[in-house]
C-alpha positions in Angstrom: 0.0 0.0 0.0 2.9 2.3 0.7 4.0 2.2 -2.9 0.5 3.0 -4.1 0.1 6.1 -2.0 3.6 7.3 -2.9 2.8 7.0 -6.6 -0.5 8.7 -6.2 1.3 11.7 -4.6 3.6 11.7 -7.6 0.7 11.6 -10.0 -1.1 14.5 -8.3 2.1 16.5 -8.2 2.7 16.1 -11.9 -0.9 17.0 -12.6 -0.4 20.3 -10.6 2.8 21.0 -12.6 0.9 20.3 -15.9 -1.8 22.8 -14.9 0.8 25.5 -14.3 2.6 24.7 -17.6 -0.7 24.8 -19.5 -1.6 28.1 -18.0 1.8 29.5 -18.9 1.3 28.5 -22.6 -2.2 30.0 -22.6 -0.8 33.3 -21.4 2.3 33.4 -23.7 1.0 36.7 -25.2 -0.6 38.3 -22.1 0.9 41.7 -21.3 2.9 41.6 -18.1 2.2 37.9 -17.4 4.9 36.0 -15.4 5.4 32.3 -15.8 4.6 30.0 -12.9 6.6 27.2 -11.5 5.3 24.8 -8.9 7.7 24.3 -6.0 7.4 20.9 -4.3 8.4 19.6 -0.9 8.9 16.2 0.6 6.4 15.1 3.3 6.6 12.1 5.6 3.5 10.2 6.6 4.3 10.7 10.2 1.6 13.4 9.8 -0.9 10.6 9.8 -0.5 10.1 13.6 -0.5 13.8 14.4 -3.2 16.4 14.7 -3.8 18.0 11.4 -3.1 21.6 12.2 -1.8 22.9 8.9 -2.9 22.8 5.3 0.1 20.7 4.4 -0.8 18.1 7.0 -4.4 18.0 5.9 -3.3 17.7 2.2 -1.0 14.8 2.9 -3.4 13.0 5.2 -6.6 13.2 3.1 -5.0 12.4 -0.2 -2.0 10.1 0.3 -1.8 8.6 3.8 -2.1 4.9 4.0 -3.8 3.6 7.1 -1.4 0.6 7.0 1.8 2.6 7.4 3.1 5.0 10.0 6.1 7.2 9.5 8.1 5.1 7.0 7.1 6.6 3.7 7.6 10.0 2.1 5.4 11.8 -0.4 5.7 14.7 -2.7 3.4 17.7 -2.2 3.2 21.1 -3.8 4.6 23.8 -1.5 3.7 26.9 -3.4 3.5 28.3 -6.9 6.5 30.6 -7.6 6.3 33.1 -10.4 9.4 34.0 -12.4 9.8 37.8 -12.2 12.2 38.2 -15.1 11.4 40.9 -17.6 9.2 39.8 -20.5 9.6 40.6 -24.2 9.4 44.4 -25.0 6.8 44.9 -27.8 6.9 48.3 -29.7 3.6 50.0 -30.4 2.5 53.3 -31.9 0.6 54.4 -28.8 2.2 57.0 -26.4 0.0 55.5 -23.6 2.0 52.2 -23.6 4.8 52.2 -21.1 7.2 49.4 -20.2 9.0 48.9 -16.9 12.5 47.7 -17.8 13.6 47.6 -14.2 12.2 45.8 -11.1 9.0 47.1 -9.6 5.3 47.4 -10.3 2.9 50.1 -11.5 0.3 51.0 -8.8 -3.3 51.2 -9.8 -6.4 51.9 -7.7 -9.8 50.3 -8.3 -12.8 49.0 -6.5 -10.7 46.6 -4.5 -8.1 49.2 -3.4 -4.5 49.3 -4.5 -3.2 46.7 -6.9 0.1 46.2 -8.6 0.8 45.3 -12.2 3.6 45.0 -14.8 1.1 45.6 -17.7 1.8 49.1 -19.0 -0.8 49.1 -21.8 -2.7 52.2 -20.5 -5.5 54.2 -21.9 -7.5 57.4 -21.2 -11.0 57.0 -19.7 -14.1 59.2 -20.4 -13.1 61.5 -17.5 -9.6 62.0 -18.9 -7.7 59.8 -16.4 -4.9 57.4 -17.2 -6.3 53.9 -16.6 -5.6 50.2 -17.2 -7.7 48.4 -19.8 -10.1 47.3 -17.0 -10.7 50.9 -16.0 -8.6 51.1 -12.8 -6.7 54.4 -12.5 -2.9 54.5 -12.7 -1.5 56.2 -9.7 1.2 58.9 -9.6 2.9 60.2 -6.5 0.2 62.9 -6.3 -2.7 60.6 -7.0 -4.6 59.7 -10.3 -3.1 61.1 -13.4 -5.4 63.5 -15.3 -4.7 63.8 -19.1 -7.9 65.3 -20.6 -6.9 64.7 -24.3 -3.7 66.6 -23.9 -0.2 65.5 -25.0 1.1 62.8 -22.7 4.7 61.7 -22.2 6.7 59.8 -19.7 10.4 60.2 -18.9 12.8 57.3 -18.4 12.5 57.8 -14.6 8.7 57.9 -14.6 8.3 61.7 -14.8 4.8 62.5 -16.3 4.6 65.4 -18.6 1.3 66.9 -19.9 1.7 69.3 -22.8 5.5 69.1 -22.1 5.0 70.4 -18.5 6.0 68.1 -15.6 2.9 67.4 -13.6 3.6 64.2 -11.6 5.7 61.0 -11.5 4.4 57.5 -11.9 4.3 55.7 -8.6 6.5 52.6 -8.9 6.9 50.2 -6.0 8.8 47.1 -5.2 8.6 44.1 -2.8 11.3 42.3 -0.9 10.0 38.9 -2.1 8.1 39.5 -5.3 7.9 35.8 -6.0 5.7 35.5 -2.9 3.1 37.9 -4.3 -0.4 36.6 -5.0 -1.6 36.6 -8.6 -5.0 38.1 -9.2 -7.0 38.5 -12.4 -6.3 41.0 -15.1 -2.5 40.9 -14.6 -2.8 42.3 -11.0 -0.8 41.3 -8.0 -1.4 41.7 -4.3 0.8 41.1 -1.2 0.8 37.5 -0.1 0.6 38.5 3.6 0.3 41.5 5.8 4.1 41.5 6.2 4.6 42.2 2.5 4.6 46.0 2.3 5.2 48.0 -1.0 8.4 49.9 -0.9 9.4 52.9 -3.1 11.4 51.8 -6.2 14.2 54.3 -6.6 16.0 52.7 -9.6 13.4 53.1 -12.3 13.9 52.6 -16.0 10.9 53.2 -18.2 10.3 53.3 -22.0 7.4 54.9 -23.7 5.7 53.6 -26.9 6.3 49.9 -25.9 4.8 47.4 -23.5 6.1 44.4 -21.6 4.6 41.1 -22.8 4.8 37.7 -21.1 8.1 36.2 -20.1 6.9 32.8 -21.1 9.2 30.9 -23.6 6.9 28.6 -25.6 9.7 26.2 -26.5 10.7 25.7 -22.9 7.1 25.3 -21.8 6.5 22.6 -24.5 9.7 20.8 -23.4 8.5 21.0 -19.7 5.1 19.7 -20.8 6.6 16.7 -22.5 8.8 16.0 -19.5 5.8 16.2 -17.1 3.7 14.0 -19.4 6.5 11.3 -19.5 6.8 11.4 -15.7 3.1 11.0 -15.3 3.1 8.0 -17.7 6.0 6.5 -15.8 4.1 6.7 -12.5 1.0 5.2 -14.2 3.1 2.2 -15.5 4.6 1.8 -12.0 1.1 1.6 -10.5 0.0 -1.0 -13.1 3.2 -3.0 -12.4 2.5 -2.8 -8.7 -1.1 -4.0 -9.2 0.2 -7.0 -11.3 2.6 -7.9 -8.6 -0.1 -7.8 -5.9 -2.4 -9.9 -8.1 0.3 -12.6 -8.5 1.0 -12.5 -4.8 -2.7 -13.1 -4.0 -2.8 -15.9 -6.5 0.2 -17.6 -5.0 -1.2 -17.2 -1.5 -4.4 -19.0 -2.6 -2.4 -21.9 -4.0 
């Protein structure tokens, strides 16, 4: 039974990795998207004789713990999904509203859910004349929302906002000490993963106008990873079938 539960944990882990890889491929052209990688950890079934106080213990107990073994088998379990925060491809456009961050950090936007953070610099002007994201959330400067009102808009390399060639504000750019621990939201937004993650001012800013940052997903690498995960999954399946055959033969011999 120990072998069965160990292989089941491997199958579920590979399925989780396949989900992440498939999502990466689906977002290969999504502006500001960061590829995900599932980080795994080894877990021992000693949790089966303990109180299940954590999510990891519950995960291991409910899905993989054999009632016939105690503390002698290890399992694989997803620890967390870690996004790669490398800069994506820079795509040139003809729109002055498009801005790409070529340094670390995030744009700050404000919407119905409060402040959110994004790498997607495909901005637009709403009906009230404010600089917004495609979903209508306002892009924040150091003085607040940025008002354009159909006037000439330009951004300097360090984030200086100019309206009709007059400096009016500076884009608010922030950073996090552990950006890979941020929580992904919809529409290319990010939020702190915990109360301890606080946005900090980004002092080293490098912006470029007339371009935007696309996904950092490399299709060829993702396809190679998908093939590797699929082969690992098939190998675990074959091992399960082999184990079943061995058990059947053992039962047959016992009957004789």
